[in-house]
LOTOR-735254 format. One record per residue: residue number from 1; x, y, z of N, C-alpha, C in turn. Coordinates in nm, 2 decimals. Example, Ala and Ser with C-alpha at 12.3 -4.5 7.8 and 13.67 -1.06 7.14 Angstrom:
+-----+--------+--------+--------+--------+--------+--------+--------+--------+--------+
!   i !    n_u !    n_v !    n_w !   ca_u !   ca_v !   ca_w !    c_u !    c_v !    c_w !
+-----+--------+--------+--------+--------+--------+--------+--------+--------+--------+
!   1 !   1.32 !  -0.57 !   0.78 !   1.23 !  -0.45 !   0.78 !   1.32 !  -0.33 !   0.78 !
!   2 !   1.28 !  -0.22 !   0.71 !   1.37 !  -0.11 !   0.71 !   1.29 !   0.00 !   0.79 !
+-----+--------+--------+--------+--------+--------+--------+--------+--------+--------+
// end
This chain:
+-----+--------+--------+--------+--------+--------+--------+--------+--------+--------+
!   i !    n_u !    n_v !    n_w !   ca_u !   ca_v !   ca_w !    c_u !    c_v !    c_w !
+-----+--------+--------+--------+--------+--------+--------+--------+--------+--------+
!   1 !   2.57 !   5.18 !   1.04 !   2.48 !   5.15 !   0.97 !   2.46 !   4.99 !   0.95 !
!   2 !   2.35 !   4.91 !   0.99 !   2.35 !   4.78 !   1.01 !   2.32 !   4.72 !   0.88 !
!   3 !   2.40 !   4.60 !   0.87 !   2.37 !   4.53 !   0.74 !   2.25 !   4.42 !   0.75 !
!   4 !   2.20 !   4.41 !   0.63 !   2.10 !   4.31 !   0.62 !   2.13 !   4.19 !   0.58 !
!   5 !   2.09 !   4.09 !   0.62 !   2.15 !   3.96 !   0.57 !   2.02 !   3.88 !   0.54 !
!   6 !   2.04 !   3.81 !   0.44 !   1.94 !   3.72 !   0.37 !   1.95 !   3.57 !   0.44 !
!   7 !   1.84 !   3.52 !   0.47 !   1.85 !   3.39 !   0.51 !   1.86 !   3.30 !   0.39 !
!   8 !   1.93 !   3.19 !   0.42 !   1.93 !   3.10 !   0.31 !   1.83 !   3.03 !   0.29 !
!   9 !   1.77 !   3.02 !   0.16 !   1.67 !   2.94 !   0.13 !   1.70 !   2.79 !   0.09 !
!  10 !   1.64 !   2.72 !   0.17 !   1.65 !   2.56 !   0.15 !   1.56 !   2.51 !   0.05 !
!  11 !   1.60 !   2.43 !  -0.03 !   1.51 !   2.37 !  -0.13 !   1.50 !   2.23 !  -0.12 !
!  12 !   1.38 !   2.20 !  -0.12 !   1.36 !   2.06 !  -0.11 !   1.29 !   1.99 !  -0.23 !
!  13 !   1.35 !   1.89 !  -0.27 !   1.30 !   1.81 !  -0.38 !   1.17 !   1.72 !  -0.34 !
!  14 !   1.09 !   1.75 !  -0.42 !   0.98 !   1.65 !  -0.39 !   0.94 !   1.55 !  -0.53 !
!  15 !   0.87 !   1.48 !  -0.51 !   0.80 !   1.41 !  -0.63 !   0.65 !   1.37 !  -0.60 !
!  16 !   0.59 !   1.32 !  -0.70 !   0.45 !   1.27 !  -0.69 !   0.45 !   1.13 !  -0.64 !
!  17 !   0.36 !   1.10 !  -0.56 !   0.34 !   0.95 !  -0.52 !   0.20 !   0.93 !  -0.58 !
!  18 !   0.19 !   0.81 !  -0.62 !   0.06 !   0.75 !  -0.69 !   0.05 !   0.63 !  -0.60 !
!  19 !  -0.07 !   0.64 !  -0.53 !  -0.10 !   0.53 !  -0.45 !  -0.12 !   0.40 !  -0.52 !
!  20 !  -0.19 !   0.41 !  -0.64 !  -0.20 !   0.29 !  -0.73 !  -0.09 !   0.22 !  -0.78 !
!  21 !   0.02 !   0.28 !  -0.78 !   0.13 !   0.23 !  -0.83 !   0.19 !   0.10 !  -0.79 !
!  22 !   0.17 !   0.08 !  -0.64 !   0.20 !  -0.06 !  -0.58 !   0.11 !  -0.13 !  -0.59 !
!  23 !  -0.01 !  -0.10 !  -0.62 !  -0.12 !  -0.20 !  -0.64 !  -0.12 !  -0.27 !  -0.79 !
!  24 !  -0.02 !  -0.38 !  -0.79 !   0.02 !  -0.42 !  -0.92 !  -0.10 !  -0.55 !  -0.94 !
!  25 !  -0.12 !  -0.61 !  -0.84 !  -0.19 !  -0.76 !  -0.84 !  -0.32 !  -0.74 !  -0.79 !
!  26 !  -0.44 !  -0.82 !  -0.83 !  -0.54 !  -0.81 !  -0.75 !  -0.54 !  -0.86 !  -0.61 !
!  27 !  -0.43 !  -0.93 !  -0.56 !  -0.42 !  -0.96 !  -0.41 !  -0.38 !  -0.84 !  -0.35 !
!  28 !  -0.29 !  -0.76 !  -0.41 !  -0.24 !  -0.63 !  -0.35 !  -0.34 !  -0.52 !  -0.33 !
!  29 !  -0.43 !  -0.51 !  -0.44 !  -0.55 !  -0.42 !  -0.43 !  -0.64 !  -0.49 !  -0.34 !
!  30 !  -0.68 !  -0.61 !  -0.32 !  -0.77 !  -0.65 !  -0.24 !  -0.71 !  -0.62 !  -0.08 !
!  31 !  -0.57 !  -0.64 !  -0.06 !  -0.53 !  -0.60 !   0.06 !  -0.53 !  -0.46 !   0.11 !
!  32 !  -0.53 !  -0.37 !   0.01 !  -0.54 !  -0.24 !   0.04 !  -0.69 !  -0.22 !   0.07 !
!  33 !  -0.78 !  -0.24 !  -0.01 !  -0.93 !  -0.23 !   0.03 !  -0.95 !  -0.29 !   0.16 !
!  34 !  -0.90 !  -0.41 !   0.20 !  -0.95 !  -0.46 !   0.33 !  -0.88 !  -0.39 !   0.43 !
!  35 !  -0.79 !  -0.34 !   0.42 !  -0.72 !  -0.25 !   0.53 !  -0.80 !  -0.12 !   0.55 !
!  36 !  -0.86 !  -0.06 !   0.43 !  -0.94 !   0.03 !   0.48 !  -1.09 !   0.00 !   0.54 !
!  37 !  -1.12 !  -0.11 !   0.50 !  -1.25 !  -0.16 !   0.58 !  -1.24 !  -0.20 !   0.70 !
!  38 !  -1.12 !  -0.25 !   0.74 !  -1.10 !  -0.32 !   0.89 !  -1.08 !  -0.21 !   0.97 !
!  39 !  -1.00 !  -0.08 !   0.94 !  -1.01 !   0.04 !   1.04 !  -1.12 !   0.09 !   1.04 !
!  40 !  -1.17 !   0.12 !   1.18 !  -1.28 !   0.21 !   1.21 !  -1.25 !   0.36 !   1.17 !
!  41 !  -1.31 !   0.44 !   1.10 !  -1.27 !   0.57 !   1.07 !  -1.39 !   0.66 !   1.09 !
!  42 !  -1.38 !   0.79 !   1.12 !  -1.49 !   0.87 !   1.12 !  -1.48 !   0.94 !   0.98 !
!  43 !  -1.37 !   0.92 !   0.87 !  -1.39 !   0.96 !   0.77 !  -1.46 !   0.88 !   0.66 !
!  44 !  -1.60 !   0.93 !   0.63 !  -1.68 !   0.86 !   0.55 !  -1.62 !   0.88 !   0.41 !
!  45 !  -1.56 !   0.98 !   0.37 !  -1.52 !   0.99 !   0.23 !  -1.38 !   0.89 !   0.20 !
!  46 !  -1.33 !   0.86 !   0.30 !  -1.21 !   0.77 !   0.28 !  -1.22 !   0.64 !   0.22 !
!  47 !  -1.32 !   0.59 !   0.21 !  -1.32 !   0.48 !   0.13 !  -1.35 !   0.52 !   0.00 !
!  48 !  -1.42 !   0.63 !  -0.03 !  -1.43 !   0.65 !  -0.17 !  -1.32 !   0.72 !  -0.24 !
!  49 !  -1.21 !   0.76 !  -0.16 !  -1.10 !   0.81 !  -0.19 !  -1.00 !   0.68 !  -0.22 !
!  50 !  -1.02 !   0.58 !  -0.15 !  -0.95 !   0.45 !  -0.15 !  -0.98 !   0.39 !  -0.27 !
!  51 !  -1.11 !   0.39 !  -0.32 !  -1.17 !   0.33 !  -0.43 !  -1.11 !   0.41 !  -0.55 !
!  52 !  -1.10 !   0.53 !  -0.53 !  -1.05 !   0.62 !  -0.66 !  -0.90 !   0.60 !  -0.69 !
!  53 !  -0.83 !   0.55 !  -0.59 !  -0.70 !   0.52 !  -0.62 !  -0.69 !   0.38 !  -0.71 !
!  54 !  -0.77 !   0.30 !  -0.72 !  -0.76 !   0.17 !  -0.79 !  -0.82 !   0.21 !  -0.92 !
!  55 !  -0.72 !   0.18 !  -1.02 !  -0.76 !   0.20 !  -1.18 !  -0.87 !   0.13 !  -1.21 !
!  56 !  -0.98 !   0.17 !  -1.29 !  -1.10 !   0.12 !  -1.31 !  -1.10 !  -0.03 !  -1.34 !
!  57 !  -0.98 !  -0.05 !  -1.45 !  -1.00 !  -0.19 !  -1.49 !  -0.98 !  -0.31 !  -1.37 !
!  58 !  -0.86 !  -0.25 !  -1.29 !  -0.85 !  -0.35 !  -1.17 !  -0.98 !  -0.34 !  -1.07 !
!  59 !  -1.03 !  -0.25 !  -1.07 !  -1.16 !  -0.25 !  -0.98 !  -1.26 !  -0.36 !  -1.04 !
!  60 !  -1.30 !  -0.35 !  -1.17 !  -1.37 !  -0.45 !  -1.23 !  -1.33 !  -0.58 !  -1.24 !
!  61 !  -1.21 !  -0.60 !  -1.24 !  -1.15 !  -0.75 !  -1.23 !  -1.17 !  -0.78 !  -1.08 !
!  62 !  -1.14 !  -0.72 !  -1.00 !  -1.16 !  -0.74 !  -0.86 !  -1.31 !  -0.77 !  -0.84 !
!  63 !  -1.38 !  -0.69 !  -0.89 !  -1.53 !  -0.73 !  -0.85 !  -1.58 !  -0.88 !  -0.92 !
!  64 !  -1.52 !  -0.89 !  -1.03 !  -1.54 !  -1.03 !  -1.09 !  -1.48 !  -1.14 !  -1.01 !
!  65 !  -1.39 !  -1.12 !  -0.95 !  -1.31 !  -1.22 !  -0.86 !  -1.39 !  -1.24 !  -0.75 !
!  66 !  -1.44 !  -1.14 !  -0.67 !  -1.52 !  -1.15 !  -0.53 !  -1.67 !  -1.21 !  -0.59 !
!  67 !  -1.72 !  -1.18 !  -0.67 !  -1.87 !  -1.23 !  -0.73 !  -1.84 !  -1.39 !  -0.77 !
!  68 !  -1.71 !  -1.44 !  -0.80 !  -1.69 !  -1.58 !  -0.82 !  -1.71 !  -1.58 !  -0.98 !
!  69 !  -1.71 !  -1.50 !  -1.07 !  -1.72 !  -1.52 !  -1.19 !  -1.62 !  -1.57 !  -1.27 !
+-----+--------+--------+--------+--------+--------+--------+--------+--------+--------+
// end
C-alpha cells in the first residue's frame, strides 16, 4: 500500500503598502507626480491612480503652491 504524503505548506507574511505614506512633504508629492508625467505610458488610468494616492489635503496644498497662491 502506497503512503500518501502531504506537501509542506509555506506561509508567507505579507503587509499592506500605502503609496501615500512616503509622500510626507509637498516636494516628495511633486516628485512622485512628475515621475508619472515624465514617463510615457499607454496606461491612461495610471495618472488617475497616482492622483488617488495623494491625500486630498496634500493635493489641494500642492495645487495652491503650483498656482502661486
